[in-house]
N, C-alpha and C positions, 0 to 999 in steps of 0.2 A: 101299616099304611104309609104311603109315600108323602113326603112333604114337598116334593118337587112341583113347581107350577106347570100348568099347561102352557105350551108355547105356540105361537103362530109364526110361520115363515112365509112371508109374502112373495108372490110370484115374481115381482119386479126386483127382488133382493137376492135371487139365486146367483151363485158364483160359478165360474168355469170349473168343470170337473176334470178328473184325470183323463189325459188324452189317449185316444186310439185313432189312428188314421181312418178317415171315412165317416166318422160320426162325431157328434158334439154332445157332451154330457154337461148338465147343469146340476149343481148340488144345492138342495134345500137345507140339509143338515147332515152332519156326521158326528156321532158322539158315542161315548162309552155307555154301556148298559150296566146297571147295578149287579146283574147276575153274570156279568162277564161278556167279553166280545164287544162289538160295536154295532150300531144300527146306522145305515146310510140310506138316504132318500133323495131322489131327484128326478130329472127328466133326461131322455136321450132323443136326439133328433137325427134323422138320416135323410139326406136329400134323394130325390128321385133317381133311380138307377145306380145309386152308390152302394159300395160294399165296404165294410170295416176291415181293419187288419185282424189277424188271428190273435186271440187273447183268452185269458181265463180270469176268474175272480178269486183265486187262491182259496182260502178257507171259507170264503163267503158263499152262502146260498143266496140266489138272486131270484126275485119275482119281477116280472114285467107285466104291465097292463097297457095294451095298445089303445091309445086314444084316437089316433087319426092315421090314415094310410095303412100300410101293411109292413110286416116284418117277416123276413125269412132267416132262420138260423140254421147254419150248416155246422156239423159236428161229427164226431165219431172217427174211426180209422180213415185216414185220407180225406176227411171232410165229406164222406160219401152220404151221410145221413142228413136229413133236413126236415124242418117243420115250418109251417107258415101260419101266421096269425093276423087277424084284422081287428078293426075297432070292436071293443067289448071283450076281446079274448085276453086270457092270462097265459103267460109262459113261466115255467120254472126251470132255472139253470142250476144244476147241482154244483157243489164246490169242485174246483179243479177241472171242470169240463172245458176243454179247448173248443172254441167256436168263433164264428164271425157272423155278424148281422149284415143283411142287405135289404134294400128297398126295391122290390120288383115293380113298383107302380110309378105313375107319372106325377104323384103328389108327395110332398114331404111327409115323412112318418114321424110321429111323436108317441113315446111310451113313458109311463110313470115307472120308476125303478124303486124297489125296496130291497135292501141287501142287509143280511145279518151274518156276522162272523168276526174274524180277527185277522190282523195283518193288512197288507196293502189291498185296496179294493179292486185293483186291475193290474194284471201282469200281461204285457204284450209279448207275443212269441212269434217265431218265424213261420210257423204253420202247424197244421194238425199232426197228431200222431200218425206214423206211416200206416198204410193199409196192410 
């Protein structure tokens, strides 16, 4: 059994997260897990019509839950593959998958992020793997 207490991280106490151009991340918490690796949770906001820079999340597996607006994720060789998600949808981004997010709508998008893995949570890169 764990002797660690349950913790609350209030929305007005979130801190600025690791930067990627075109999006804003807010961190609720990032911490080591007893079984190894780390757990990261927070929010990401993307303004209408904006696209992020290309990046990946290293050894972290990432889950996103879209709360408001829409998210389009481009990935794959040359960035030719894409998926779109709206409110109530979940996205899973595997480790080391180079991608970028965009907001194809006229309203700010917000998603909840959960990330588990090890090492830096975000690695910004020049672009996707060549086609």
